[in-house]
RODO-2510 file (C-alpha; in nm, 4 decimals, decimal comma):
residues 442
     n   res          X          Y          Z
     1     x    -2,5880    -2,5509     8,1464
     2     x    -2,8325    -2,4132     8,4118
     3     x    -3,1076    -2,6426     8,2702
     4     x    -2,8692    -2,9417     8,2925
     5     x    -2,8145    -2,8769     8,6497
     6     x    -3,1907    -2,8386     8,7126
     7     x    -3,2710    -3,1673     8,5300
     8     x    -2,9761    -3,3562     8,6848
     9     x    -3,1057    -3,2568     9,0300
    10     x    -3,4656    -3,3717     8,9836
    11     x    -3,3623    -3,6907     8,8009
    12     x    -3,1175    -3,7869     9,0813
    13     x    -3,3942    -3,7011     9,3582
    14     x    -3,6657    -3,8944     9,1798
    15     x    -3,4421    -4,1940     9,1125
    16     x    -3,3431    -4,2148     9,4820
    17     x    -3,7071    -4,1792     9,6009
    18     x    -3,8756    -4,4122     9,3282
    19     x    -3,6148    -4,6635     9,3983
    20     x    -3,6680    -4,6763     9,7623
    21     x    -4,0337    -4,6679     9,7168
    22     x    -4,0405    -4,9635     9,4914
    23     x    -3,7733    -5,1480     9,7149
    24     x    -4,0318    -5,1132     9,9927
    25     x    -4,2925    -5,3057     9,8010
    26     x    -4,0186    -5,5589     9,6876
    27     x    -3,8913    -5,6338    10,0359
    28     x    -4,2381    -5,6813    10,1895
    29     x    -4,3327    -5,9117     9,9021
    30     x    -4,0259    -6,1208     9,9408
    31     x    -4,0739    -6,1403    10,3057
    32     x    -4,4165    -6,3100    10,2766
    33     x    -4,2905    -6,5366    10,0011
    34     x    -4,4395    -6,3759     9,7002
    35     x    -4,2567    -6,3993     9,3661
    36     x    -4,1445    -6,0645     9,2332
    37     x    -4,0934    -6,0889     8,8611
    38     x    -3,9649    -5,7350     8,7672
    39     x    -3,8233    -5,4276     8,9552
    40     x    -3,7708    -5,1138     8,7664
    41     x    -3,6674    -4,7653     8,8186
    42     x    -3,8433    -4,5440     8,5547
    43     x    -4,0700    -4,6635     8,2771
    44     x    -3,9773    -4,8493     7,9526
    45     x    -3,7901    -4,8616     7,7323
    46     x    -3,5216    -5,0296     7,9479
    47     x    -3,1653    -4,8829     7,9382
    48     x    -3,0079    -5,1840     8,1186
    49     x    -3,1336    -5,4883     8,3146
    50     x    -2,9923    -5,7824     8,5118
    51     x    -3,1423    -6,1026     8,6448
    52     x    -3,0864    -6,1860     9,0135
    53     x    -3,2755    -6,5010     9,1357
    54     x    -3,6407    -6,4845     9,0375
    55     x    -3,6462    -6,0976     8,9747
    56     x    -3,5305    -5,8908     8,6901
    57     x    -3,3854    -5,5585     8,7762
    58     x    -3,3954    -5,2687     8,5266
    59     x    -3,3225    -4,9141     8,4905
    60     x    -3,5580    -4,7529     8,2355
    61     x    -3,5493    -4,4354     8,0157
    62     x    -3,8462    -4,2457     8,1465
    63     x    -3,7678    -4,1284     8,4980
    64     x    -4,1145    -4,0434     8,6081
    65     x    -4,1797    -4,3344     8,8335
    66     x    -4,1159    -4,6999     8,8536
    67     x    -4,2964    -5,0367     8,9293
    68     x    -4,2568    -5,3739     9,0906
    69     x    -4,4316    -5,6618     8,9084
    70     x    -4,5622    -5,9077     9,1722
    71     x    -4,6818    -6,2389     9,0450
    72     x    -5,0648    -6,2761     9,0825
    73     x    -5,1351    -5,8990     9,1217
    74     x    -5,3412    -5,6888     8,9085
    75     x    -5,1201    -5,3793     8,8379
    76     x    -5,0565    -5,1181     8,5681
    77     x    -4,9347    -5,3788     8,3213
    78     x    -5,3027    -5,5173     8,3137
    79     x    -5,1496    -5,8551     8,2369
    80     x    -5,4594    -6,0609     8,3426
    81     x    -5,3826    -6,3972     8,1514
    82     x    -5,2369    -6,5718     8,4520
    83     x    -5,5248    -6,4798     8,6731
    84     x    -5,7237    -6,7163     8,4599
    85     x    -5,5254    -7,0064     8,5969
    86     x    -5,5497    -7,1499     8,9521
    87     x    -5,3541    -6,9282     9,2061
    88     x    -5,0158    -7,0600     9,3077
    89     x    -4,9040    -7,0306     9,6642
    90     x    -4,6449    -6,7748     9,5912
    91     x    -4,8769    -6,5369     9,4151
    92     x    -4,9994    -6,2160     9,5613
    93     x    -5,3577    -6,3173     9,5382
    94     x    -5,3137    -6,6384     9,7351
    95     x    -5,2002    -6,4412    10,0432
    96     x    -5,3969    -6,3239    10,3265
    97     x    -5,5548    -5,9745    10,2963
    98     x    -5,3428    -5,8440    10,5847
    99     x    -5,0192    -5,9487    10,4074
   100     x    -5,1206    -5,7988    10,0814
   101     x    -5,2070    -5,4797    10,2719
   102     x    -4,8531    -5,4582    10,4158
   103     x    -4,7020    -5,5115    10,0685
   104     x    -4,9079    -5,2306     9,9350
   105     x    -4,8110    -4,9981    10,2195
   106     x    -4,4391    -5,0923    10,1946
   107     x    -4,3478    -4,8141     9,9461
   108     x    -4,5333    -4,5542    10,1378
   109     x    -4,3755    -4,6590    10,4689
   110     x    -4,0239    -4,6437    10,3191
   111     x    -4,1011    -4,2918    10,1683
   112     x    -4,2076    -4,1744    10,5091
   113     x    -3,8946    -4,3138    10,6839
   114     x    -3,6749    -4,1716    10,4067
   115     x    -3,8319    -3,8296    10,4535
   116     x    -3,7918    -3,8380    10,8301
   117     x    -3,4268    -3,9632    10,7997
   118     x    -3,3419    -3,6803    10,5609
   119     x    -3,4840    -3,4075    10,7656
   120     x    -3,3327    -3,5492    11,0863
   121     x    -2,9911    -3,5419    10,9129
   122     x    -3,0535    -3,1928    10,7528
   123     x    -3,1252    -3,0573    11,1107
   124     x    -2,8238    -3,2317    11,2701
   125     x    -2,5861    -3,1405    10,9841
   126     x    -2,6858    -2,7703    10,8959
   127     x    -2,9104    -2,6779    11,1852
   128     x    -3,1507    -2,3947    11,1486
   129     x    -3,0419    -2,0560    11,0082
   130     x    -3,2672    -1,7610    10,9567
   131     x    -3,2817    -1,3730    10,9603
   132     x    -3,4680    -1,2334    11,2592
   133     x    -3,7866    -1,0330    11,2006
   134     x    -3,5990    -0,7654    11,3960
   135     x    -3,3918    -0,7011    11,0679
   136     x    -3,7226    -0,5619    10,9354
   137     x    -3,8642    -0,3892    11,2401
   138     x    -3,5513    -0,2320    11,3664
   139     x    -3,4811    -0,0824    11,0330
   140     x    -3,7908     0,1078    10,9571
   141     x    -4,0382    -0,1688    10,8703
   142     x    -4,0997    -0,3322    10,5429
   143     x    -4,0443    -0,1919    10,2148
   144     x    -4,4024    -0,2852    10,0614
   145     x    -4,3873    -0,3987     9,7068
   146     x    -4,6689    -0,4823     9,4600
   147     x    -4,8193    -0,7692     9,6347
   148     x    -4,7924    -0,6248     9,9869
   149     x    -4,9785    -0,3129     9,8793
   150     x    -5,2586    -0,5194     9,7258
   151     x    -5,3513    -0,6784    10,0554
   152     x    -5,3217    -0,3440    10,2430
   153     x    -4,9624    -0,3519    10,3858
   154     x    -4,7725    -0,0168    10,3630
   155     x    -4,3893     0,0700    10,3519
   156     x    -4,2828     0,1294    10,7137
   157     x    -4,5169    -0,1399    10,8588
   158     x    -4,3559    -0,3454    11,1407
   159     x    -4,4837    -0,6963    11,1332
   160     x    -4,5258    -0,8133    11,4853
   161     x    -4,7437    -1,1255    11,4686
   162     x    -4,8733    -1,3822    11,2208
   163     x    -5,2323    -1,5189    11,3070
   164     x    -5,1930    -1,3610    11,6502
   165     x    -4,8886    -1,5598    11,7336
   166     x    -4,5219    -1,4385    11,7958
   167     x    -4,2652    -1,5467    11,5358
   168     x    -3,8888    -1,4924    11,4983
   169     x    -3,7858    -1,5960    11,1422
   170     x    -3,8543    -1,3177    10,8939
   171     x    -3,9343    -1,6014    10,6332
   172     x    -4,2339    -1,7034    10,8433
   173     x    -4,4010    -1,3901    10,6957
   174     x    -4,4653    -1,6107    10,3653
   175     x    -4,4414    -1,9402    10,5286
   176     x    -4,7270    -2,1706    10,3893
   177     x    -4,7764    -2,3134    10,7432
   178     x    -4,9316    -1,9764    10,8329
   179     x    -5,0815    -1,8647    10,5113
   180     x    -5,2966    -2,1758    10,4924
   181     x    -5,4438    -2,1362    10,8421
   182     x    -5,8175    -2,0417    10,8509
   183     x    -5,8583    -1,6656    10,8213
   184     x    -5,4873    -1,5830    10,8356
   185     x    -5,3749    -1,2215    10,9247
   186     x    -5,0752    -1,0032    10,9932
   187     x    -5,0601    -0,7653    11,3058
   188     x    -4,8516    -0,4742    11,2307
   189     x    -4,7485    -0,1539    11,3996
   190     x    -4,8284     0,1510    11,1848
   191     x    -4,7680     0,4991    11,3227
   192     x    -4,7640     0,3822    11,6818
   193     x    -5,0983     0,1846    11,6410
   194     x    -5,1634    -0,1842    11,6047
   195     x    -5,3406    -0,2784    11,2812
   196     x    -5,4685    -0,6298    11,1556
   197     x    -5,4212    -0,6955    10,7833
   198     x    -5,6405    -0,9744    10,6601
   199     x    -5,4452    -1,2330    10,4349
   200     x    -5,6512    -1,3505    10,1356
   201     x    -5,7513    -1,7187    10,1369
   202     x    -5,5670    -1,7569     9,7928
   203     x    -5,2679    -1,5551     9,9035
   204     x    -5,0114    -1,8359     9,8716
   205     x    -5,0811    -1,9042     9,5117
   206     x    -4,9249    -1,5694     9,4170
   207     x    -4,5843    -1,6946     9,5211
   208     x    -4,5839    -1,9377     9,2323
   209     x    -4,5226    -1,6443     9,0036
   210     x    -4,1512    -1,5382     9,0245
   211     x    -4,2299    -1,1985     8,8920
   212     x    -4,4516    -1,1036     9,1824
   213     x    -4,2704    -0,9297     9,4589
   214     x    -4,3984    -0,9022     9,8208
   215     x    -4,1611    -0,7038    10,0302
   216     x    -3,7949    -0,6226    10,0964
   217     x    -3,5983    -0,5610    10,4002
   218     x    -3,5212    -0,1739    10,3880
   219     x    -3,1491    -0,0793    10,3186
   220     x    -3,0012     0,2084    10,5026
   221     x    -2,8141     0,4750    10,2940
   222     x    -2,4610     0,3943    10,4047
   223     x    -2,2288     0,3800    10,1165
   224     x    -2,0156     0,0719    10,0544
   225     x    -1,8734     0,1334     9,7119
   226     x    -1,9175     0,3487     9,4073
   227     x    -1,9510     0,2615     9,0436
   228     x    -1,6297     0,3843     8,8445
   229     x    -1,7333     0,6881     8,6069
   230     x    -2,0830     0,7004     8,7464
   231     x    -2,2471     1,0217     8,8703
   232     x    -2,1597     0,9292     9,2319
   233     x    -1,8008     0,9119     9,1235
   234     x    -1,8133     1,2391     8,9438
   235     x    -1,9641     1,4409     9,2295
   236     x    -1,7266     1,2872     9,4844
   237     x    -1,9324     1,0417     9,6914
   238     x    -1,7054     0,8301     9,9030
   239     x    -1,7295     0,4844    10,0812
   240     x    -1,8631     0,5444    10,4338
   241     x    -2,0791     0,8507    10,3386
   242     x    -2,4275     0,8414    10,4771
   243     x    -2,6877     0,9915    10,2394
   244     x    -2,9260     1,2108    10,4569
   245     x    -3,1103     1,4255    10,2052
   246     x    -3,1938     1,4181     9,8297
   247     x    -3,3298     1,7270     9,6465
   248     x    -3,4385     1,8890     9,9701
   249     x    -3,6169     1,5688    10,1027
   250     x    -3,4698     1,3942    10,4121
   251     x    -3,3882     1,0273    10,3296
   252     x    -3,2946     0,7296    10,5478
   253     x    -3,3632     0,4270    10,3394
   254     x    -3,2952     0,3122     9,9826
   255     x    -3,6470     0,2872     9,8950
   256     x    -3,6963     0,6635    10,0032
   257     x    -3,3995     0,7819     9,7731
   258     x    -3,5477     0,5667     9,4752
   259     x    -3,8795     0,7435     9,5413
   260     x    -3,7160     1,0859     9,5130
   261     x    -3,5206     0,9671     9,1957
   262     x    -3,8344     0,8369     9,0341
   263     x    -4,0570     1,1499     9,1013
   264     x    -3,8304     1,4478     9,0392
   265     x    -3,9065     1,6949     8,7777
   266     x    -3,5710     1,8628     8,7351
   267     x    -3,2435     1,7759     8,5522
   268     x    -3,0259     1,8114     8,8549
   269     x    -2,9708     1,5845     9,1627
   270     x    -2,8596     1,7422     9,4873
   271     x    -2,7506     1,5282     9,7883
   272     x    -2,6517     1,5849    10,1398
   273     x    -2,4088     1,3421    10,2898
   274     x    -2,2892     1,2854    10,6448
   275     x    -1,9099     1,2251    10,6202
   276     x    -1,7551     1,1503    10,9475
   277     x    -1,9767     1,3955    11,1270
   278     x    -1,9684     1,6729    10,8753
   279     x    -2,2608     1,7417    10,6347
   280     x    -2,1493     1,7931    10,2680
   281     x    -2,3598     1,9182     9,9871
   282     x    -2,3162     1,7610     9,6330
   283     x    -2,5034     1,8657     9,3281
   284     x    -2,4740     1,7768     8,9557
   285     x    -2,6658     1,7604     8,6229
   286     x    -2,8591     1,4466     8,5938
   287     x    -3,1418     1,4026     8,3341
   288     x    -3,4751     1,3508     8,5123
   289     x    -3,5573     1,0339     8,3330
   290     x    -3,2217     0,8780     8,4809
   291     x    -3,2680     0,6875     8,8047
   292     x    -2,9237     0,5442     8,8576
   293     x    -2,6250     0,7181     9,0307
   294     x    -2,3873     0,4258     9,0789
   295     x    -2,3873     0,3527     9,4589
   296     x    -2,3748     0,0269     9,6292
   297     x    -2,5068     0,0314     9,9940
   298     x    -2,3468    -0,1388    10,2968
   299     x    -2,5763    -0,3962    10,4396
   300     x    -2,3255    -0,5549    10,6809
   301     x    -2,5268    -0,4282    10,9680
   302     x    -2,7794    -0,6960    10,8848
   303     x    -2,5428    -0,9757    10,9864
   304     x    -2,6141    -0,9159    11,3514
   305     x    -2,9769    -1,0293    11,2705
   306     x    -2,8437    -1,3670    11,1247
   307     x    -2,9067    -1,6671    11,3551
   308     x    -2,7613    -2,0246    11,3317
   309     x    -2,9077    -2,2773    11,5676
   310     x    -2,7121    -2,6000    11,6037
   311     x    -2,8666    -2,9239    11,7362
   312     x    -2,7310    -3,2496    11,8987
   313     x    -2,8423    -3,5731    11,7259
   314     x    -3,0916    -3,6265    12,0256
   315     x    -3,2546    -3,2825    11,9531
   316     x    -3,2437    -3,3505    11,5772
   317     x    -3,4489    -3,6640    11,5937
   318     x    -3,7821    -3,5079    11,7274
   319     x    -3,7229    -3,1831    11,5351
   320     x    -3,6569    -3,3472    11,1980
   321     x    -3,9368    -3,5896    11,2461
   322     x    -4,1769    -3,2906    11,3211
   323     x    -4,0642    -3,1094    11,0116
   324     x    -4,1255    -3,4116    10,7997
   325     x    -4,4813    -3,4630    10,9129
   326     x    -4,5359    -3,0926    10,9032
   327     x    -4,5241    -3,1307    10,5196
   328     x    -4,7869    -3,3905    10,5211
   329     x    -5,0232    -3,1786    10,7335
   330     x    -4,9508    -2,8794    10,5141
   331     x    -5,0495    -3,0988    10,2075
   332     x    -5,3734    -3,1857    10,3705
   333     x    -5,4419    -2,8112    10,4396
   334     x    -5,3606    -2,7129    10,0818
   335     x    -5,5933    -2,9960     9,9410
   336     x    -5,8684    -2,8737    10,1675
   337     x    -5,8211    -2,5112    10,0173
   338     x    -5,8301    -2,6435     9,6720
   339     x    -6,1392    -2,8481     9,7281
   340     x    -6,3104    -2,5500     9,8889
   341     x    -6,2163    -2,3332     9,6087
   342     x    -5,9994    -2,0989     9,8151
   343     x    -5,6833    -2,2039     9,6169
   344     x    -5,6810    -2,2088     9,2331
   345     x    -5,5787    -2,5629     9,1245
   346     x    -5,3795    -2,4630     8,8338
   347     x    -5,1576    -2,2131     9,0318
   348     x    -5,1078    -2,4528     9,3226
   349     x    -4,9972    -2,7622     9,1417
   350     x    -4,6650    -2,8131     8,9935
   351     x    -4,5236    -3,1018     8,7926
   352     x    -4,1692    -3,1958     8,6911
   353     x    -4,0848    -2,8606     8,5343
   354     x    -4,1997    -2,6629     8,8345
   355     x    -4,0182    -2,9042     9,0725
   356     x    -3,6939    -2,8709     8,8559
   357     x    -3,7029    -2,4980     8,8880
   358     x    -3,7499    -2,5191     9,2659
   359     x    -3,4093    -2,7141     9,2726
   360     x    -3,2489    -2,4121     9,1215
   361     x    -2,9744    -2,3542     8,8768
   362     x    -2,6989    -2,3936     9,0982
   363     x    -2,6240    -2,7350     9,2926
   364     x    -2,6610    -2,6649     9,6708
   365     x    -2,6662    -2,9677     9,8709
   366     x    -2,8739    -2,8266    10,1602
   367     x    -3,1494    -2,7215     9,9258
   368     x    -3,1197    -3,0512     9,7278
   369     x    -3,1793    -3,2727    10,0374
   370     x    -3,4373    -3,0376    10,1741
   371     x    -3,6476    -3,0615     9,8482
   372     x    -3,5723    -3,4404     9,8213
   373     x    -3,7014    -3,4899    10,1828
   374     x    -4,0092    -3,2761    10,1082
   375     x    -4,0773    -3,4789     9,7790
   376     x    -4,0479    -3,8035     9,9790
   377     x    -4,3191    -3,7040    10,2193
   378     x    -4,5350    -3,5605     9,9268
   379     x    -4,4851    -3,8858     9,7352
   380     x    -4,6020    -4,0813    10,0390
   381     x    -4,9129    -3,8751    10,0800
   382     x    -5,0014    -3,8734     9,7201
   383     x    -4,9599    -4,2488     9,6942
   384     x    -5,1908    -4,2921     9,9934
   385     x    -5,4839    -4,1171     9,8065
   386     x    -5,7582    -4,3713     9,7597
   387     x    -5,7391    -4,3630     9,3627
   388     x    -5,7491    -4,7111     9,1896
   389     x    -5,4014    -4,7820     9,0397
   390     x    -5,2307    -4,5973     9,3203
   391     x    -5,1188    -4,7791     9,6364
   392     x    -5,3950    -4,5944     9,8215
   393     x    -5,6494    -4,7560     9,5884
   394     x    -5,5203    -5,1021     9,6864
   395     x    -5,5143    -5,0046    10,0542
   396     x    -5,8727    -4,9031    10,0204
   397     x    -5,9874    -5,2284     9,8700
   398     x    -5,7806    -5,4364    10,1037
   399     x    -5,9077    -5,2630    10,4087
   400     x    -6,2578    -5,3176    10,3000
   401     x    -6,1782    -5,6904    10,2341
   402     x    -6,0381    -5,7168    10,6001
   403     x    -6,3372    -5,5473    10,7526
   404     x    -6,6106    -5,7301    10,5443
   405     x    -6,4344    -6,0505    10,4931
   406     x    -6,5317    -6,0424    10,1115
   407     x    -6,2623    -6,0231     9,8535
   408     x    -6,3382    -5,8170     9,5334
   409     x    -6,3475    -6,0315     9,2255
   410     x    -6,0542    -6,0250     8,9785
   411     x    -6,2898    -5,8700     8,7127
   412     x    -6,3795    -5,5881     8,9496
   413     x    -6,0046    -5,5139     9,0266
   414     x    -5,9191    -5,5136     8,6657
   415     x    -6,1980    -5,2586     8,5917
   416     x    -6,0806    -5,0498     8,8879
   417     x    -5,7182    -5,0516     8,7678
   418     x    -5,8254    -4,9251     8,4222
   419     x    -6,0382    -4,6519     8,5723
   420     x    -5,7544    -4,5592     8,7935
   421     x    -5,5124    -4,5528     8,5082
   422     x    -5,7414    -4,3255     8,2987
   423     x    -5,7592    -4,0852     8,6152
   424     x    -5,3784    -4,0913     8,6625
   425     x    -5,3064    -4,0484     8,2836
   426     x    -5,5571    -3,7476     8,2783
   427     x    -5,3894    -3,5981     8,5908
   428     x    -5,0308    -3,6377     8,4274
   429     x    -5,1566    -3,4708     8,1093
   430     x    -5,3108    -3,1832     8,3070
   431     x    -5,0037    -3,1310     8,5231
   432     x    -4,7510    -3,1443     8,2390
   433     x    -4,9769    -2,9070     8,0212
   434     x    -5,0081    -2,6717     8,3320
   435     x    -4,6252    -2,6661     8,3734
   436     x    -4,5854    -2,5737     8,0121
   437     x    -4,8551    -2,2906     8,0097
   438     x    -4,7048    -2,1474     8,3299
   439     x    -4,3686    -2,1033     8,1491
   440     x    -4,5559    -1,8804     7,8878
   441     x    -4,7273    -1,6878     8,1690
   442     x    -5,0660    -1,8374     8,0935
***
C-alpha cells in the first residue's frame, strides 16, 4: 500500500505539471494561428482520446512526459514528410521567429507561473513552521551522530551561525541553500570558545542516503511513561522521575545514559532519580549486553521552541515568489558544483524512483504541494537547458535566428533533433539505472 501511495502522488503531480506545460505550448501556438494536431499527457500507447476542433487530445500510458504536435515543426516524432511540401500559412515554420520563440517558451513560462502560484498558496495556507535552533542550544547542544563527527562536530556543540550568518530554523543546519555556498562552515560554541567547522563541498550528497545520520536534538531524562514488564517497571521507575545518575556517572541527556548503557562492564544497573525533590537509588540485575530498560522520555518541553508564522495574502505573494525562484538559483548552484566536480553526479541526481520516495509513504497535502511546486520550477529550469529536443534547444536556435536574421535549414534542425533525442535517451537510461542502483546501495 505504501508503494501505491508514493506512485499515486508522483503520477498526479507529473500529470498536473506536464499537462500545464504542454497546455502552455498549445495556447501560445493557437494564439498565433498555428494548427495543433495532437496534445497528449504521457507517451503512447494512448489510453483514451477525443477530437475537439483540429486537435486530438489524449491521455497516454507512460506518464513520464507529454507532447504537443504543432504542424510544420520538427519535434520528437521526427515526422519530416510534410516539410518536403511548401509551407502553409498555419504551420509553425511559416511564422516569424519571435512568434515561434514565444510558442517554445510557453511551457516553461506556465511551469514558472505554476510554481510561483503553488508557493504563494502554500505560504498563505500553512505559513511557515519551524523548530528554533534554541531547541538545540538551550538543551546541551547537538547530539553528534556519524556524519557530524566525520566533519568535526562533537556532541555538546552549540551551532550559532552558518556561513557567518545568524539563523533561526534548526533545519537550516542541513538546508541546501547554505550547504551549496562557496566554502560553507558552521560556527559553534564548544567549551565556551567559538570554533569554525568547515563543511565539505560534497557534504549535501550524503543526505541522499537515508541511512546516514547527522545529529539529534538532545532529550532530557524526564520520564514520560514506562514499558510494562520492563526493567524500569520492575525497579519502580515512575512517570515524572528525572534520572540524574547511572552507574555512578552523572547524566542529564538520553545520549549520556545510552553511552553508560553501551560501555558498562557489569551485569547490574544502578540509577539515581530525582522524584519530586527526593533522590532515590534504584538497582537491579541487567546483563551487560542489554541496552534497553523500557523508558520513554517526555519531550513536551520542546513545544515552546515550535514557531508558526502566518502570512496575509499580500505578504505571501512576495515570499512565495522568492521561495519559488530560490529553487531555480539552488539548481544553478548544484549544477555548478557538479560541473566543478565538488558534487558526485550519481549521488546528486534522482529520477522517478527517488522523487516518489521524497513524496513519502503517507499522503500529506502540504508536502505534496511543496514538492509539486519544487518540481514545477525544476522542470522549467531543465527544459530551458540548451539541449536540442528540449524547449531550451529550440529557444537557442530561434534566438540565434532573431539575432543573425538567418534561419537554420530543415535538414540541420532534423539532425539537431536526432542528436538531442540521443542525448535525452542516454540521460533517461542513466537516471533510471542510477535510481535502481541506489535501491541496492550501490
